[in-house]
py3Dmol code that shows the C-alpha trace and the ligand (Angstrom):
import py3Dmol

protein = """\
ATOM      1  CA  UNK A   1      13.348 -71.461 -62.945  1.00  0.00           C
ATOM      2  CA  UNK A   2      13.495 -72.450 -66.596  1.00  0.00           C
ATOM      3  CA  UNK A   3      16.061 -74.701 -68.231  1.00  0.00           C
ATOM      4  CA  UNK A   4      17.997 -71.839 -69.768  1.00  0.00           C
ATOM      5  CA  UNK A   5      18.433 -70.115 -66.403  1.00  0.00           C
ATOM      6  CA  UNK A   6      19.446 -73.383 -64.801  1.00  0.00           C
ATOM      7  CA  UNK A   7      22.073 -74.046 -67.471  1.00  0.00           C
ATOM      8  CA  UNK A   8      23.433 -70.526 -67.064  1.00  0.00           C
ATOM      9  CA  UNK A   9      23.692 -70.906 -63.269  1.00  0.00           C
ATOM     10  CA  UNK A  10      25.275 -74.351 -63.694  1.00  0.00           C
ATOM     11  CA  UNK A  11      27.923 -72.980 -66.066  1.00  0.00           C
ATOM     12  CA  UNK A  12      28.768 -70.165 -63.671  1.00  0.00           C
ATOM     13  CA  UNK A  13      29.027 -72.608 -60.773  1.00  0.00           C
ATOM     14  CA  UNK A  14      31.301 -74.899 -62.807  1.00  0.00           C
ATOM     15  CA  UNK A  15      33.544 -71.973 -63.593  1.00  0.00           C
ATOM     16  CA  UNK A  16      33.745 -70.878 -59.950  1.00  0.00           C
ATOM     17  CA  UNK A  17      34.064 -74.329 -58.368  1.00  0.00           C
ATOM     18  CA  UNK A  18      36.487 -75.821 -60.903  1.00  0.00           C
ATOM     19  CA  UNK A  19      38.540 -73.015 -62.316  1.00  0.00           C
ATOM     20  CA  UNK A  20      38.133 -69.567 -60.836  1.00  0.00           C
ATOM     21  CA  UNK A  21      36.799 -69.423 -57.249  1.00  0.00           C
ATOM     22  CA  UNK A  22      38.000 -65.812 -57.031  1.00  0.00           C
ATOM     23  CA  UNK A  23      35.151 -64.840 -59.403  1.00  0.00           C
ATOM     24  CA  UNK A  24      32.805 -65.259 -56.438  1.00  0.00           C
ATOM     25  CA  UNK A  25      35.401 -64.144 -53.869  1.00  0.00           C
ATOM     26  CA  UNK A  26      35.922 -67.746 -52.721  1.00  0.00           C
ATOM     27  CA  UNK A  27      38.784 -69.992 -51.805  1.00  0.00           C
ATOM     28  CA  UNK A  28      38.336 -73.738 -52.073  1.00  0.00           C
ATOM     29  CA  UNK A  29      39.722 -75.971 -49.359  1.00  0.00           C
ATOM     30  CA  UNK A  30      42.221 -78.727 -50.200  1.00  0.00           C
ATOM     31  CA  UNK A  31      39.410 -81.107 -51.173  1.00  0.00           C
ATOM     32  CA  UNK A  32      37.660 -78.549 -53.356  1.00  0.00           C
ATOM     33  CA  UNK A  33      34.861 -77.545 -50.967  1.00  0.00           C
ATOM     34  CA  UNK A  34      33.437 -74.041 -50.566  1.00  0.00           C
ATOM     35  CA  UNK A  35      30.910 -72.863 -47.979  1.00  0.00           C
ATOM     36  CA  UNK A  36      27.382 -72.555 -49.379  1.00  0.00           C
ATOM     37  CA  UNK A  37      26.812 -69.274 -47.474  1.00  0.00           C
ATOM     38  CA  UNK A  38      30.088 -67.854 -48.785  1.00  0.00           C
ATOM     39  CA  UNK A  39      29.174 -68.908 -52.301  1.00  0.00           C
ATOM     40  CA  UNK A  40      25.755 -67.246 -52.156  1.00  0.00           C
ATOM     41  CA  UNK A  41      27.240 -64.050 -50.686  1.00  0.00           C
ATOM     42  CA  UNK A  42      30.100 -64.073 -53.194  1.00  0.00           C
ATOM     43  CA  UNK A  43      27.708 -64.486 -56.115  1.00  0.00           C
ATOM     44  CA  UNK A  44      25.532 -61.637 -54.855  1.00  0.00           C
ATOM     45  CA  UNK A  45      28.591 -59.387 -54.499  1.00  0.00           C
ATOM     46  CA  UNK A  46      29.687 -60.351 -58.017  1.00  0.00           C
ATOM     47  CA  UNK A  47      26.264 -59.354 -59.354  1.00  0.00           C
ATOM     48  CA  UNK A  48      25.161 -62.948 -60.102  1.00  0.00           C
ATOM     49  CA  UNK A  49      21.618 -63.787 -58.997  1.00  0.00           C
ATOM     50  CA  UNK A  50      21.733 -67.155 -57.285  1.00  0.00           C
ATOM     51  CA  UNK A  51      19.269 -68.014 -54.530  1.00  0.00           C
ATOM     52  CA  UNK A  52      19.566 -70.943 -52.175  1.00  0.00           C
ATOM     53  CA  UNK A  53      16.604 -72.567 -53.978  1.00  0.00           C
ATOM     54  CA  UNK A  54      18.241 -72.156 -57.384  1.00  0.00           C
ATOM     55  CA  UNK A  55      21.448 -73.645 -56.053  1.00  0.00           C
ATOM     56  CA  UNK A  56      19.597 -76.664 -54.664  1.00  0.00           C
ATOM     57  CA  UNK A  57      17.829 -77.097 -58.016  1.00  0.00           C
ATOM     58  CA  UNK A  58      21.059 -76.886 -59.978  1.00  0.00           C
ATOM     59  CA  UNK A  59      22.765 -79.450 -57.753  1.00  0.00           C
ATOM     60  CA  UNK A  60      19.763 -81.790 -57.685  1.00  0.00           C
ATOM     61  CA  UNK A  61      18.758 -81.590 -61.336  1.00  0.00           C
ATOM     62  CA  UNK A  62      22.167 -81.501 -62.934  1.00  0.00           C
ATOM     63  CA  UNK A  63      22.214 -84.117 -65.688  1.00  0.00           C
ATOM     64  CA  UNK A  64      25.746 -85.203 -64.900  1.00  0.00           C
ATOM     65  CA  UNK A  65      25.779 -84.635 -61.139  1.00  0.00           C
ATOM     66  CA  UNK A  66      28.599 -82.159 -61.587  1.00  0.00           C
ATOM     67  CA  UNK A  67      28.187 -80.778 -58.069  1.00  0.00           C
ATOM     68  CA  UNK A  68      27.813 -82.332 -54.646  1.00  0.00           C
ATOM     69  CA  UNK A  69      26.680 -80.917 -51.315  1.00  0.00           C
ATOM     70  CA  UNK A  70      28.253 -82.097 -48.067  1.00  0.00           C
ATOM     71  CA  UNK A  71      25.969 -84.354 -45.983  1.00  0.00           C
ATOM     72  CA  UNK A  72      25.009 -81.417 -43.714  1.00  0.00           C
ATOM     73  CA  UNK A  73      24.331 -79.177 -46.724  1.00  0.00           C
ATOM     74  CA  UNK A  74      26.730 -76.427 -45.656  1.00  0.00           C
ATOM     75  CA  UNK A  75      29.435 -77.039 -48.275  1.00  0.00           C
ATOM     76  CA  UNK A  76      29.502 -77.606 -52.028  1.00  0.00           C
ATOM     77  CA  UNK A  77      32.088 -78.778 -54.553  1.00  0.00           C
ATOM     78  CA  UNK A  78      32.445 -79.853 -58.163  1.00  0.00           C
ATOM     79  CA  UNK A  79      32.827 -83.622 -58.525  1.00  0.00           C
ATOM     80  CA  UNK A  80      35.579 -83.442 -61.161  1.00  0.00           C
ATOM     81  CA  UNK A  81      36.961 -81.341 -63.998  1.00  0.00           C
ATOM     82  CA  UNK A  82      39.080 -78.912 -61.946  1.00  0.00           C
ATOM     83  CA  UNK A  83      42.003 -76.939 -63.235  1.00  0.00           C
ATOM     84  CA  UNK A  84      42.758 -75.518 -59.764  1.00  0.00           C
ATOM     85  CA  UNK A  85      44.802 -77.769 -57.539  1.00  0.00           C
ATOM     86  CA  UNK A  86      42.485 -79.914 -55.391  1.00  0.00           C
ATOM     87  CA  UNK A  87      42.604 -83.451 -54.076  1.00  0.00           C
ATOM     88  CA  UNK A  88      39.126 -84.866 -54.512  1.00  0.00           C
ATOM     89  CA  UNK A  89      40.006 -87.962 -52.535  1.00  0.00           C
ATOM     90  CA  UNK A  90      38.614 -90.554 -54.963  1.00  0.00           C
ATOM     91  CA  UNK A  91      40.191 -93.880 -54.036  1.00  0.00           C
ATOM     92  CA  UNK A  92      42.123 -95.867 -56.634  1.00  0.00           C
ATOM     93  CA  UNK A  93      39.798 -98.446 -58.218  1.00  0.00           C
ATOM     94  CA  UNK A  94      40.100-101.396 -60.560  1.00  0.00           C
ATOM     95  CA  UNK A  95      38.737-100.274 -63.942  1.00  0.00           C
ATOM     96  CA  UNK A  96      36.751-102.412 -66.366  1.00  0.00           C
ATOM     97  CA  UNK A  97      38.767-104.074 -69.146  1.00  0.00           C
ATOM     98  CA  UNK A  98      37.780-101.343 -71.604  1.00  0.00           C
ATOM     99  CA  UNK A  99      37.016 -97.662 -71.110  1.00  0.00           C
ATOM    100  CA  UNK A 100      36.223 -95.094 -73.801  1.00  0.00           C
ATOM    101  CA  UNK A 101      37.280 -91.588 -74.732  1.00  0.00           C
ATOM    102  CA  UNK A 102      35.368 -89.276 -77.043  1.00  0.00           C
ATOM    103  CA  UNK A 103      37.366 -86.825 -79.094  1.00  0.00           C
ATOM    104  CA  UNK A 104      37.429 -85.369 -82.629  1.00  0.00           C
ATOM    105  CA  UNK A 105      39.437 -86.196 -85.739  1.00  0.00           C
ATOM    106  CA  UNK A 106      41.658 -83.129 -85.681  1.00  0.00           C
ATOM    107  CA  UNK A 107      43.272 -84.285 -82.394  1.00  0.00           C
ATOM    108  CA  UNK A 108      44.017 -87.829 -83.610  1.00  0.00           C
ATOM    109  CA  UNK A 109      47.520 -87.266 -85.018  1.00  0.00           C
ATOM    110  CA  UNK A 110      48.702 -85.742 -81.716  1.00  0.00           C
ATOM    111  CA  UNK A 111      46.887 -88.404 -79.684  1.00  0.00           C
ATOM    112  CA  UNK A 112      48.430 -91.199 -81.787  1.00  0.00           C
ATOM    113  CA  UNK A 113      51.889 -89.713 -81.204  1.00  0.00           C
ATOM    114  CA  UNK A 114      51.724 -88.824 -77.515  1.00  0.00           C
ATOM    115  CA  UNK A 115      48.642 -90.608 -76.166  1.00  0.00           C
ATOM    116  CA  UNK A 116      45.851 -88.926 -74.198  1.00  0.00           C
ATOM    117  CA  UNK A 117      47.004 -86.088 -71.984  1.00  0.00           C
ATOM    118  CA  UNK A 118      44.919 -84.204 -69.397  1.00  0.00           C
ATOM    119  CA  UNK A 119      45.367 -80.887 -71.242  1.00  0.00           C
ATOM    120  CA  UNK A 120      43.902 -78.189 -68.932  1.00  0.00           C
ATOM    121  CA  UNK A 121      42.420 -80.611 -66.418  1.00  0.00           C
ATOM    122  CA  UNK A 122      44.033 -82.746 -63.728  1.00  0.00           C
ATOM    123  CA  UNK A 123      43.303 -86.049 -65.380  1.00  0.00           C
ATOM    124  CA  UNK A 124      42.232 -87.665 -68.603  1.00  0.00           C
ATOM    125  CA  UNK A 125      38.463 -88.314 -68.400  1.00  0.00           C
ATOM    126  CA  UNK A 126      37.206 -91.694 -69.589  1.00  0.00           C
ATOM    127  CA  UNK A 127      33.676 -93.040 -69.926  1.00  0.00           C
ATOM    128  CA  UNK A 128      32.444 -96.534 -69.098  1.00  0.00           C
ATOM    129  CA  UNK A 129      30.304 -96.721 -72.264  1.00  0.00           C
ATOM    130  CA  UNK A 130      30.712 -95.634 -75.870  1.00  0.00           C
ATOM    131  CA  UNK A 131      27.487 -93.604 -75.903  1.00  0.00           C
ATOM    132  CA  UNK A 132      28.714 -91.268 -73.151  1.00  0.00           C
ATOM    133  CA  UNK A 133      32.107 -90.981 -74.856  1.00  0.00           C
ATOM    134  CA  UNK A 134      30.359 -90.102 -78.120  1.00  0.00           C
ATOM    135  CA  UNK A 135      28.498 -87.266 -76.374  1.00  0.00           C
ATOM    136  CA  UNK A 136      31.737 -85.950 -74.842  1.00  0.00           C
ATOM    137  CA  UNK A 137      33.424 -85.939 -78.265  1.00  0.00           C
ATOM    138  CA  UNK A 138      30.378 -84.323 -79.921  1.00  0.00           C
ATOM    139  CA  UNK A 139      30.981 -81.132 -77.870  1.00  0.00           C
ATOM    140  CA  UNK A 140      33.773 -80.380 -80.341  1.00  0.00           C
ATOM    141  CA  UNK A 141      32.503 -81.714 -83.668  1.00  0.00           C
ATOM    142  CA  UNK A 142      31.908 -85.088 -85.279  1.00  0.00           C
ATOM    143  CA  UNK A 143      32.816 -87.465 -82.465  1.00  0.00           C
ATOM    144  CA  UNK A 144      35.470 -90.157 -82.682  1.00  0.00           C
ATOM    145  CA  UNK A 145      35.444 -92.754 -79.898  1.00  0.00           C
ATOM    146  CA  UNK A 146      38.709 -94.355 -78.837  1.00  0.00           C
ATOM    147  CA  UNK A 147      38.872 -97.458 -76.689  1.00  0.00           C
ATOM    148  CA  UNK A 148      41.346 -97.594 -73.826  1.00  0.00           C
ATOM    149  CA  UNK A 149      42.777-100.939 -72.671  1.00  0.00           C
ATOM    150  CA  UNK A 150      42.176 -99.973 -69.044  1.00  0.00           C
ATOM    151  CA  UNK A 151      42.545-103.509 -67.659  1.00  0.00           C
ATOM    152  CA  UNK A 152      45.964-103.848 -69.268  1.00  0.00           C
ATOM    153  CA  UNK A 153      46.994-100.365 -68.083  1.00  0.00           C
ATOM    154  CA  UNK A 154      45.920-101.211 -64.543  1.00  0.00           C
ATOM    155  CA  UNK A 155      47.877-104.472 -64.667  1.00  0.00           C
ATOM    156  CA  UNK A 156      50.883-102.422 -65.793  1.00  0.00           C
ATOM    157  CA  UNK A 157      50.596-100.173 -62.721  1.00  0.00           C
ATOM    158  CA  UNK A 158      48.586 -97.157 -63.935  1.00  0.00           C
ATOM    159  CA  UNK A 159      46.287 -95.780 -61.231  1.00  0.00           C
ATOM    160  CA  UNK A 160      42.590 -95.288 -62.040  1.00  0.00           C
ATOM    161  CA  UNK A 161      40.006 -93.467 -59.965  1.00  0.00           C
ATOM    162  CA  UNK A 162      36.262 -93.239 -60.446  1.00  0.00           C
ATOM    163  CA  UNK A 163      34.289 -90.154 -59.411  1.00  0.00           C
ATOM    164  CA  UNK A 164      30.950 -90.057 -57.625  1.00  0.00           C
ATOM    165  CA  UNK A 165      29.231 -89.699 -60.995  1.00  0.00           C
ATOM    166  CA  UNK A 166      30.942 -92.536 -62.826  1.00  0.00           C
ATOM    167  CA  UNK A 167      33.690 -90.689 -64.720  1.00  0.00           C
ATOM    168  CA  UNK A 168      36.999 -92.605 -64.760  1.00  0.00           C
ATOM    169  CA  UNK A 169      40.176 -90.582 -64.223  1.00  0.00           C
ATOM    170  CA  UNK A 170      43.779 -91.457 -65.079  1.00  0.00           C
ATOM    171  CA  UNK A 171      46.872 -89.258 -65.332  1.00  0.00           C
ATOM    172  CA  UNK A 172      47.538 -90.093 -68.994  1.00  0.00           C
ATOM    173  CA  UNK A 173      46.999 -92.868 -71.554  1.00  0.00           C
ATOM    174  CA  UNK A 174      50.124 -93.835 -73.529  1.00  0.00           C
ATOM    175  CA  UNK A 175      49.408 -94.560 -77.215  1.00  0.00           C
ATOM    176  CA  UNK A 176      50.015 -98.308 -76.940  1.00  0.00           C
ATOM    177  CA  UNK A 177      46.796 -98.693 -74.915  1.00  0.00           C
ATOM    178  CA  UNK A 178      44.570 -96.899 -77.438  1.00  0.00           C
ATOM    179  CA  UNK A 179      42.415 -98.434 -80.122  1.00  0.00           C
ATOM    180  CA  UNK A 180      39.451 -97.567 -82.330  1.00  0.00           C
ATOM    181  CA  UNK A 181      36.005 -98.630 -81.168  1.00  0.00           C
TER     182      UNK A 181
END
"""
ligand_1 = """\
40
HQG
C 41.986 -83.897 -76.340
C 32.876 -82.559 -69.828
C 45.724 -83.263 -78.551
C 40.874 -84.703 -75.750
C 32.749 -83.814 -70.636
C 39.792 -83.642 -75.588
C 33.713 -84.771 -69.967
C 44.377 -84.183 -76.931
C 40.581 -82.383 -75.285
C 34.726 -83.846 -69.346
C 45.448 -84.965 -76.457
C 40.573 -82.014 -73.820
C 36.083 -83.974 -69.997
C 46.695 -84.845 -77.108
C 43.727 -85.404 -75.258
N 46.779 -83.991 -78.138
N 44.502 -83.332 -77.960
N 47.766 -85.550 -76.720
N 45.016 -85.707 -75.413
N 43.324 -84.488 -76.165
O 37.381 -80.843 -72.126
O 37.581 -85.471 -72.182
O 30.451 -80.878 -68.986
O 39.662 -81.208 -71.055
O 40.477 -85.755 -76.611
O 31.438 -84.283 -70.705
O 36.728 -83.609 -73.737
O 32.642 -80.268 -68.004
O 38.375 -83.168 -71.851
O 39.055 -83.474 -76.756
O 33.133 -85.575 -69.001
O 31.055 -81.715 -66.720
O 41.929 -82.652 -75.659
O 34.230 -82.516 -69.530
O 32.137 -82.602 -68.666
O 39.290 -81.520 -73.522
O 35.981 -83.726 -71.398
P 38.662 -81.595 -72.081
P 37.166 -84.056 -72.394
P 31.537 -81.280 -68.051
"""
view = py3Dmol.view(width=600, height=400)
view.addModel(protein, "pdb")
view.setStyle({"model": 0}, {"cartoon": {"style": "trace"}})
view.addModel(ligand_1, "xyz")
view.setStyle({"model": 1}, {"stick": {}})
view.zoomTo()
view.show()
């Protein structure tokens, strides 16, 4: 399987497992899991070619570990980024003093006024390092990296969670915790 095919399969999986399980005739359980067999059957019925081998490759080679298989290999879920209602079960964690958020200039006036909001996702996504944040922002244009006073937010009672692939999640970031980087 070449890179292009893998990216295409990964995008389809992200769409199904985060946003639109019905596309592959699936329902996710409360923690976001779907059966691997059901997924493969659903994809076939939807006219999407996805073999068990391709699925294993996409999960194993994904640059950001977007997907995880259950220990027995029978279930699969996306690690974060859902718009459908799931409880991923990440435990609250103490964040580092500073986290980072990559965005673009056109959003700055709104962000300065109302802080960071989750928009279509469940949570605001924050990165532990500026380089990752820069890449996230660059998806939309010339990146701007904001620093988030996560330690201070945590001390003030905001709940942070960290996913299995190192993305920090928080419900929102009020403007007083934001700075340039
Ligand atoms: C912006 C990808 C106006 C925010 C990435 C961002 C990440 C506001 C956009 C993950 C705002 C939301 C998440 C406000 C925030 N007013 N705009 N008050 N508050 N925004 O895609 O953080 O490839 O939902 O700055 O790599 O860009 O999907 O969030 O630009 O890890 O695995 O609204 O998605 O990972 O965009 O990206 P998104 P994000 P995957």
